[in-house]
C-alpha positions in Angstrom: 1.8 -60.9 28.2 -0.2 -59.9 25.0 -0.9 -56.0 23.9 -4.6 -56.5 24.8 -3.8 -57.5 28.3 -1.8 -55.0 28.6 -4.2 -52.0 27.1 -6.3 -53.3 30.1 -4.2 -53.3 32.8 -2.9 -49.8 31.9 -6.6 -48.8 31.2 -7.0 -50.2 35.0 -4.5 -48.4 36.2 -5.4 -44.9 34.9 -8.3 -45.4 35.9 -7.7 -46.1 39.5 -5.5 -43.1 39.4 -8.4 -40.7 38.0 -10.7 -41.7 40.4 -7.7 -41.1 43.3 -7.2 -37.7 42.2 -10.7 -35.9 43.6 -9.8 -37.4 46.8 -5.5 -36.2 46.5 -7.1 -32.9 45.6 -9.2 -32.5 48.6 -6.3 -32.2 50.8 -5.7 -29.4 52.4 -1.9 -28.4 53.8 -1.6 -26.5 56.9 2.1 -25.4 57.3 2.9 -24.5 61.2 5.6 -22.9 62.3 7.5 -22.5 65.3 11.0 -20.7 66.2 11.7 -23.3 69.1 13.6 -26.9 67.6 14.5 -30.1 68.4 12.5 -31.9 71.1 10.7 -29.3 72.7 7.5 -30.3 73.8 6.0 -27.4 71.5 7.2 -28.5 68.5 6.3 -32.3 69.4 3.0 -31.0 70.1 2.9 -30.0 66.2 3.4 -33.8 65.4 1.2 -35.1 67.9 -1.8 -33.0 66.7 -0.9 -33.4 63.2 -1.0 -37.1 63.2 -4.6 -36.8 65.0 -5.9 -34.6 62.7 -4.6 -36.7 59.8 -6.3 -39.3 60.8 -9.7 -37.9 62.0 -10.0 -36.2 58.8 -9.0 -39.6 57.0 -6.0 -37.7 55.4 -8.3 -34.4 54.2 -5.9 -32.0 56.4 -2.5 -32.6 56.6 -0.3 -30.8 59.2 3.1 -30.2 58.0 5.4 -28.8 61.0 8.3 -26.3 60.6 10.4 -25.8 63.6 13.9 -24.5 64.5 12.5 -21.0 62.7 12.5 -22.6 59.5 10.1 -20.4 57.9 12.0 -17.1 59.0 11.9 -15.0 62.5 9.2 -14.9 64.9 8.0 -11.5 62.9 8.6 -13.3 59.3 6.2 -16.4 60.6 3.4 -13.9 62.3 3.5 -11.9 59.3 3.5 -14.9 56.9 0.0 -16.3 58.5 -1.5 -12.9 58.4 -0.6 -13.0 55.1 -1.4 -16.5 54.3 1.6 -17.5 53.5 1.7 -20.2 56.2 -1.2 -21.2 57.9 -0.3 -21.8 62.1 2.2 -20.5 64.1 3.3 -20.3 67.3 4.6 -17.4 69.1 5.2 -15.5 72.5 2.0 -13.4 73.0 3.8 -9.7 73.4 4.6 -10.7 69.6 1.2 -10.1 68.4 1.3 -7.0 70.4 2.4 -4.8 67.0 -1.7 -5.3 65.8 -3.5 -5.8 68.9 -1.5 -4.0 71.8 -3.4 -4.8 74.5 -2.3 -8.4 73.8 1.2 -7.6 75.0 -0.1 -7.8 78.7 -0.6 -11.7 78.9 3.4 -11.7 79.0 3.8 -8.8 81.1 6.4 -9.6 84.1 4.9 -10.8 87.5 1.0 -10.5 86.1 0.3 -14.3 86.5 0.2 -15.9 90.0 0.7 -19.1 88.1 -0.4 -21.0 85.1 -3.7 -21.8 86.4 -4.2 -18.1 86.4 -2.9 -18.1 83.0 -5.3 -20.7 81.2 -8.7 -19.1 83.1 -7.8 -15.5 81.8 -6.6 -16.8 78.0 -10.0 -19.2 77.8 -12.7 -16.2 79.8 -13.8 -13.0 78.4 -10.1 -11.7 78.4 -8.9 -13.9 75.9 -11.8 -13.8 73.7 -11.6 -9.6 73.6 -8.2 -10.2 72.5 -9.1 -12.8 70.1 -11.8 -10.5 68.6 -9.4 -7.6 68.0 -6.7 -9.8 66.3 -9.6 -11.0 63.6 -10.3 -8.3 63.3 -7.6 -6.0 62.8 -5.2 -8.8 60.8 -7.1 -11.6 60.0 -5.8 -14.1 62.7 -7.5 -16.3 65.0 -5.8 -17.4 68.6 -6.9 -21.2 68.3 -5.4 -21.9 72.0 -3.0 -21.0 74.4 -0.1 -22.8 75.7 2.4 -23.2 79.1 5.9 -22.0 78.1 7.3 -22.2 81.5 8.2 -19.6 83.9 11.3 -17.2 82.4 14.8 -17.2 84.9 18.1 -15.5 83.5 21.2 -17.0 82.6 24.3 -15.3 82.5 27.9 -16.3 81.3 30.2 -14.5 83.7 28.1 -12.4 86.0 26.8 -13.5 89.5 23.2 -12.0 89.6 21.9 -12.1 93.3 20.1 -9.1 93.5 18.5 -6.2 90.5 21.3 -3.9 91.4 23.4 -6.7 90.2 22.1 -6.0 86.4 23.4 -2.3 86.1 24.6 -2.1 82.5 24.2 -5.9 81.7 24.0 -6.7 78.2 20.6 -8.8 78.2 19.1 -10.4 75.2 15.2 -10.2 75.0 12.9 -11.0 72.5 12.0 -8.0 69.5 9.1 -6.3 71.7 8.7 -3.6 73.8 7.4 -5.3 76.8 10.6 -7.3 77.4 12.8 -4.1 76.4 10.5 -2.5 79.3 11.3 -5.0 81.7 15.5 -5.0 81.5 15.4 -1.1 81.5 13.7 -1.5 84.8 16.4 -3.3 86.1 19.1 -1.3 84.8 20.0 -3.7 82.4 20.7 -3.1 78.3 18.4 -4.6 76.1 19.5 -6.3 73.0 17.0 -7.6 70.8 17.7 -10.4 68.8 16.0 -13.5 67.0 15.9 -16.7 68.7 17.9 -18.2 66.5 20.5 -15.9 66.4 21.2 -16.5 70.6 23.4 -19.7 70.9 26.2 -18.2 68.7 25.9 -14.7 70.0 26.1 -16.1 73.9 29.0 -18.3 73.0 30.8 -15.4 71.4 29.7 -13.3 74.6 28.0 -10.9 72.6 25.6 -10.6 75.1 26.0 -11.2 78.5 23.0 -13.7 78.7 19.5 -14.1 78.1 16.5 -15.2 79.7 13.9 -18.2 79.0 12.2 -20.9 80.5 13.7 -23.9 81.9 12.6 -26.8 79.0 13.7 -23.7 76.5 17.2 -23.3 77.8 18.0 -26.8 77.0 16.1 -27.1 74.0 18.6 -24.1 72.9 21.9 -25.9 74.4 22.2 -22.8 76.4 23.0 -24.5 79.3 26.3 -25.7 77.4 27.2 -21.4 77.0 26.3 -20.2 80.5 27.9 -20.7 83.7 25.0 -19.5 85.9 21.3 -20.1 86.3 19.5 -16.7 88.1 16.5 -17.8 89.3 14.6 -15.1 88.9 10.9 -15.9 87.9 9.9 -13.4 86.1 7.2 -14.2 83.2 5.2 -17.0 83.4 5.1 -17.5 79.7 2.2 -18.0 77.4 2.4 -19.2 74.0 -0.4 -18.5 71.3 -1.5 -21.5 68.7 -2.9 -18.9 66.0 -4.2 -19.4 62.2 -5.2 -17.2 59.4 -8.5 -16.5 59.8 -9.4 -16.8 56.2 -7.9 -20.1 55.9 -10.1 -21.2 59.3 -13.3 -19.8 57.8 -12.8 -21.7 54.8 -12.8 -24.6 56.6 -15.9 -26.8 56.9 -17.3 -26.9 60.7 -16.6 -30.3 61.1 -13.1 -30.4 59.8 -12.7 -27.0 62.4 -13.8 -29.0 65.3 -10.7 -32.1 64.3 -8.4 -29.1 64.7 -9.6 -27.8 67.5 -10.3 -30.7 69.5 -6.7 -32.4 68.3 -5.0 -28.9 69.6 -7.1 -29.0 72.9 -5.2 -32.3 73.4 -2.2 -31.6 72.5 -1.9 -28.4 74.8 -3.0 -30.2 77.6 0.1 -33.1 76.6 2.3 -30.3 75.9 1.3 -28.3 79.4 1.9 -31.4 81.5 5.0 -32.1 79.7 6.4 -28.4 80.4 5.6 -28.5 83.8 6.9 -32.3 84.7 10.6 -30.9 82.8 10.4 -27.7 85.1 10.6 -29.6 88.5 13.7 -31.3 86.8 15.9 -29.3 84.9 17.6 -26.8 87.9 18.8 -30.3 89.1 19.7 -31.5 85.4 21.6 -28.2 85.0 23.2 -28.3 88.3 24.5 -31.5 87.6 25.8 -30.5 84.7 28.0 -27.9 86.0 26.0 -24.8 86.1 25.5 -22.7 89.4 22.5 -21.8 90.6 21.4 -18.8 92.1 18.4 -17.9 94.1 18.3 -14.1 93.9 16.3 -11.4 95.6 13.3 -11.8 94.1 11.4 -8.9 95.8 13.9 -6.8 94.3 13.5 -7.5 90.6 9.7 -7.9 91.4 9.8 -3.7 92.9 12.2 -2.9 90.2 9.8 -4.3 87.5 6.5 -3.5 89.0 7.3 0.1 89.7 8.3 0.8 86.2 6.7 -1.3 83.7 2.8 -1.4 84.6 2.5 2.4 84.2 4.7 3.0 81.1 2.3 0.2 79.6 -1.1 1.6 81.1 -2.3 3.5 78.1 -1.3 0.3 75.5 -2.6 -2.1 77.7 -6.2 -0.2 78.4 -7.2 1.7 81.9 -8.0 -1.4 84.5 -6.8 -4.4 82.2 -4.0 -5.2 84.9 -6.7 -5.0 87.8 -9.0 -7.4 85.9 -6.9 -9.9 85.1 -5.7 -9.8 88.7 -9.0 -10.2 89.8 -9.8 -14.0 87.6 -9.9 -16.4 89.9 
């Protein structure tokens, strides 16, 4: 190839790169973190939403997934979203109670009748008010509420059949006050610990047990290091998908719609997957060697409701518990 031809080709390639640069510069990256890892539906949802968002925005928006606590603990990631270090996090509602105390009621034990009750309340005036406060107080916006599953107890060595069996039990709980109060109402010793530390703590008997939804127990492989599954069904757990408010407001309305529509589809898929998994996992764990116990639920419920709601009445707001119960 002669020198003139080489120069022409080089110039053409350079112009092509320069013309592509503005489009490339317009791409916005959304870093989305979750403490849950593996093949959990909460994590798969991020990838599904990301694929849809990239296609619908023609590459203007790119969602990057950081599961398994890659961006830090629950508290780290919530702070990261508040400060704009990352853009999105999926987290338990009670973990946002540091900034909006009333929001921790969403993860209160025995408050929800079923998953539909949860979704209706969070998509109505109650959820809207919590969102308004989170935006105003900490610059974070709730984009959606997922059904994470119904939480049950697992234990390493002890059969638990009634709440009296929990006396002195060292129970790992998430790092928030509602879970601590629930454990104490059972007579247990709450041991706050990040999710990423839990498997090792269970395997080394640093705690006597933990509580989580069935799909999370499977995703975390806790069934490998726990002997008993106790079907306490103490909390129907919502998780919130929360975005940095300044980042959200910086998106054009059309891109906001793309993200919200994709997320709504993703949440519907995730919720269905969680419910499908819950229908089969008890048998799966039983076949894998766990002993499944159906405890005295009335005893657990009575002890919890006698202690926890009265303790948080001022935090949650007078009448909030009753308003949630009234949602049909």
